[in-house]
C-alpha positions, 0 to 999 in steps of 0.5 A: 417543504421548508428549511427544516422538513428538508433538513429531517428528510435528509437526515432521514434518508441519508445512509448512517455512516460505518465509519468506526467499523471501517476504522477499526477494520483498517487498524487492525489488517494493516496491524495484521499486514506489519505484524506479518512482517514484523514475525518475517523478519524475527525468522529471518534473523533466527535462520539467517543470524550472518545478515545486519538488519539492512539486509533482513529488512530487504528481504522482508520487503521483497517477501512481502511484496511477492505475497501481495502479488500472489494474492492479488493474482488470485484474486484474494488481495481484493477482497482483503482490500474491500474488507478492510479499506485504507489497511491493505493499501498503506503498507507495502503489500498496497504498492504491491497490489496497485502494480500487479492489478495493473499488470494484470490488466493490461497483459492481454495488450502484450508485453511492451506495449500492454503490460510494461507501458501501464504496469505503473499507471498508477503507482507511477505518481507515487516512484517519482514525488518520492525520488523526488522527494528524497533527491530534496532532502538528500540536497539539504542535508547536503547544503546543510553539512556545508555551513556546518 
């Protein structure tokens, strides 16, 4: 078998990519999660007119985290994730899913050495890098402010 025959053979047996389907599903599901967040924000603003935008944003975040945790606990979020791929991972609900999944996986080992010790196994690096970058940005802003 020469190189050309081999290349044709590989092309013939390689499964066809469904990348566009995956991209569209991720975009739609991620957009729907964000749309849910915007809808919750509008509802909270209507129900709680004395709250400022930061407080409403916190309520929306907490609600989305709670919903994602509940959906993870009953096994629905995994199906959403399987269908949408990255679309369900990017919003705050994906972070909630990663924490809840790890907590559920290690609960048989006990509260301290199971759930608490392993809960942030997946999300821990994200938290550490996020805090470190935020500190560096704040320090940079402070230093620039000294010279202006």
